[in-house]
C-alpha positions as CSV (number, residue, x, y, z in Angstrom):
1,M,-0.4,0.2,-0.1
2,K,2.9,1.7,0.6
3,N,3.6,2.1,-3.0
4,V,0.7,2.9,-3.6
5,T,1.3,6.1,-2.3
6,H,4.5,6.7,-3.0
7,S,2.9,7.1,-6.9
8,F,0.8,9.7,-6.5
9,V,3.2,11.5,-4.4
10,F,5.8,11.3,-7.1
11,L,3.1,12.6,-9.6
12,A,3.3,15.9,-7.6
13,H,7.6,16.1,-7.9
14,W,7.6,15.6,-12.1
15,P,9.9,17.9,-13.8
16,F,8.6,20.9,-16.3
17,A,8.0,20.3,-19.4
18,G,11.3,21.9,-20.4
19,S,13.1,18.6,-19.8
20,F,12.0,15.3,-21.2
21,G,12.7,11.6,-20.0
22,I,10.9,7.9,-19.5
23,N,9.0,7.9,-16.3
24,T,9.5,4.5,-14.8
25,D,6.3,4.3,-12.3
26,I,3.2,2.0,-13.9
27,L,0.8,2.7,-12.0
28,A,0.9,6.7,-13.0
29,T,1.9,6.4,-16.9
30,N,-1.6,3.8,-16.3
31,L,-3.9,6.3,-15.1
32,I,-2.3,8.4,-17.3
33,N,-2.8,6.2,-20.2
34,L,-6.0,5.2,-19.1
35,T,-7.1,9.0,-18.5
36,V,-6.5,9.6,-22.7
37,V,-7.9,6.8,-24.1
38,V,-11.2,7.1,-21.9
39,G,-11.4,10.9,-23.8
40,V,-10.2,10.4,-27.1
41,L,-13.1,7.1,-26.7
42,I,-15.5,9.6,-25.3
43,F,-14.8,12.8,-27.3
44,F,-14.7,10.5,-30.8
45,G,-17.2,7.2,-29.9
46,K,-20.1,10.2,-28.6
47,G,-20.9,9.9,-32.5
48,V,-20.5,6.4,-33.0
49,L,-22.7,5.0,-30.4
50,K,-25.0,8.1,-30.5
51,D,-25.7,6.3,-34.4
52,L,-26.1,3.9,-33.1
53,L,-28.5,3.6,-30.4
54,D,-30.9,5.7,-32.8
55,N,-30.2,3.3,-35.4
56,R,-31.1,0.8,-33.2
57,K,-34.2,2.8,-31.5
58,Q,-35.9,3.4,-34.8
59,R,-35.2,-0.6,-35.4
60,I,-37.6,-1.2,-32.0
61,L,-40.0,1.6,-32.9
62,S,-40.1,0.0,-36.4
63,T,-40.8,-3.1,-35.0
64,I,-43.2,-2.1,-32.1
65,R,-45.5,-0.9,-35.5
66,N,-45.5,-4.1,-37.5
67,S,-46.2,-5.7,-33.9
68,E,-49.3,-3.5,-33.9
69,E,-50.5,-3.8,-37.4
70,L,-49.7,-7.5,-37.4
71,R,-52.2,-7.6,-33.9
72,R,-55.0,-5.9,-35.3
73,G,-54.7,-8.7,-38.5
74,T,-54.6,-11.5,-36.1
75,L,-57.5,-10.1,-34.1
76,E,-59.4,-9.7,-37.3
77,Q,-58.9,-13.1,-38.3
78,L,-59.7,-14.3,-34.6
79,E,-63.4,-13.2,-35.1
80,K,-63.8,-14.2,-38.3
81,A,-62.6,-17.6,-37.3
82,R,-65.2,-16.8,-34.4
83,L,-68.1,-16.3,-36.4
84,R,-66.6,-19.3,-38.8
85,L,-67.6,-21.5,-36.0
86,Q,-70.3,-20.7,-35.2
87,K,-71.6,-20.9,-38.2
88,V,-70.2,-24.6,-38.5
89,E,-71.8,-25.1,-34.7
90,L,-75.3,-24.4,-36.1
91,E,-74.3,-26.8,-39.1
92,A,-73.0,-29.1,-37.2
93,D,-76.6,-29.3,-35.0
94,E,-78.2,-29.5,-37.9
95,Y,-76.4,-32.4,-39.3
96,R,-76.5,-34.0,-35.9
97,M,-80.5,-34.3,-36.3
98,N,-81.1,-35.6,-39.7
99,G,-77.9,-37.5,-39.0
100,Y,-79.6,-39.2,-36.2
101,S,-82.1,-40.4,-38.6
102,E,-80.1,-41.3,-41.2
103,I,-78.2,-43.6,-39.0
104,E,-80.8,-45.7,-37.7
105,R,-81.7,-46.9,-41.3
106,E,-78.5,-47.5,-42.2
107,K,-78.4,-49.5,-38.6
108,A,-82.1,-51.5,-40.5
109,N,-80.1,-52.0,-43.2
110,L,-77.1,-53.0,-41.7
111,I,-78.8,-55.4,-39.9
112,N,-81.0,-56.9,-42.8
113,A,-77.6,-57.1,-44.9
114,T,-76.1,-59.2,-42.3
115,S,-79.3,-61.2,-41.3
116,M,-78.9,-62.1,-45.7
117,S,-75.9,-62.8,-45.6
118,L,-76.3,-65.1,-42.5
119,E,-78.6,-67.6,-44.2
120,Q,-76.2,-67.3,-47.1
121,L,-73.7,-68.9,-45.5
122,E,-76.0,-71.3,-43.8
123,K,-77.2,-72.3,-47.3
124,S,-73.6,-72.1,-48.1
125,K,-72.4,-74.6,-45.5
126,N,-75.7,-77.3,-45.8
127,E,-74.4,-77.5,-49.3
128,T,-71.2,-77.8,-48.4
129,L,-72.1,-80.8,-46.4
130,F,-73.6,-82.4,-48.3
131,F,-71.0,-82.4,-51.5
132,E,-69.4,-83.8,-48.9
133,K,-71.0,-86.2,-47.7
134,Q,-71.5,-87.7,-50.7
135,R,-67.7,-87.4,-52.0
136,A,-67.2,-89.0,-48.4
137,M,-69.8,-91.5,-49.8
138,N,-68.1,-92.1,-53.1
139,Q,-65.1,-92.7,-51.7
140,V,-66.0,-95.5,-49.5
141,R,-68.1,-97.0,-52.1
142,Q,-65.1,-96.9,-54.5
143,R,-63.2,-98.7,-51.4
144,V,-65.5,-101.5,-51.3
145,F,-65.8,-102.3,-55.1
146,Q,-61.9,-102.1,-55.5
147,Q,-62.2,-104.4,-52.3
148,A,-64.8,-107.0,-53.9
149,V,-62.8,-107.0,-57.5
150,Q,-59.5,-107.9,-55.6
151,G,-61.1,-110.4,-53.8
152,A,-63.0,-112.0,-56.9
153,L,-59.8,-111.9,-58.8
154,G,-57.9,-113.1,-55.8
155,T,-60.6,-116.2,-56.4
156,L,-60.5,-116.7,-59.6
157,N,-56.7,-116.6,-60.1
158,S,-56.5,-119.1,-57.3
159,C,-60.0,-121.0,-59.2
160,L,-59.0,-120.9,-62.2
161,N,-56.6,-122.6,-64.2
162,T,-54.3,-121.0,-67.5
163,E,-56.8,-123.0,-69.5
164,L,-60.2,-121.4,-68.3
165,H,-58.4,-117.8,-68.2
166,F,-57.8,-117.5,-71.4
167,R,-61.3,-118.6,-72.6
168,T,-62.9,-115.6,-70.1
169,I,-60.5,-112.9,-71.8
170,R,-61.4,-114.5,-75.3
171,A,-64.9,-113.6,-74.4
172,N,-64.8,-111.0,-73.0
173,I,-62.5,-109.5,-76.0
174,G,-65.7,-110.5,-77.9
175,I,-68.1,-108.4,-76.0
176,L,-65.8,-105.2,-76.1
177,G,-65.4,-106.3,-79.8
178,A,-69.4,-106.7,-80.4
179,I,-70.4,-103.9,-79.0
180,E,-67.3,-101.5,-80.2
181,W,-69.3,-102.5,-83.8
182,K,-72.4,-101.4,-82.7
183,R,-71.5,-97.9,-82.8
C-alpha cells in the first residue's frame, strides 16, 4: 500500500516541460494512459455510439409498429374465425339432428344385410356339408368296390387255370368287340 501512495506523491514532483525523460512508474503512466484513452473514446465514440443507439431505437419502433399491425390483423382473423365457428356449429347441429334418423336407417339396412349374409352362409354351409357327405360316400363305395374286385380276382386267380383264364379273356374281348361294332 505504501508503494501506491508513493506513486501518487511522485506525480507531484514531475519535472517541468523543459525536460524529457522516461517515466518508470507503471501506476502513474497507466493512469495517464487510461485517462487519455477514455477521453479520446468519449470524444470520437460519442457520435458513433449516438448513431448506433438511434438506429437501434428506430428498429425497435418499427418492430413495435409492425407488431401492432400484425396484432390488429390477427384480431380481425380471430373474429372471422369465431363467426365461421358459430356458423359451422349451427350446421353441425342440423347435421346431427338429420344424421340420427339416417343412422337408424343405415343400422336397419346393415342388420338386414347381415341377416341375409348369414342365411346365405348357412345355405352354403349346408350345401358344402351335403357335397362332402356325398364325396365321402362315393369314396367308401369305390373302396368297397375295389376290395370286392381284388377279392374276386384273387379268388378267380386261385381257382382258374390258364386255359379257363384265356377263354374268359377271349369271351370278354368278343363282347367288347361287339359293343364297339354297334357304335
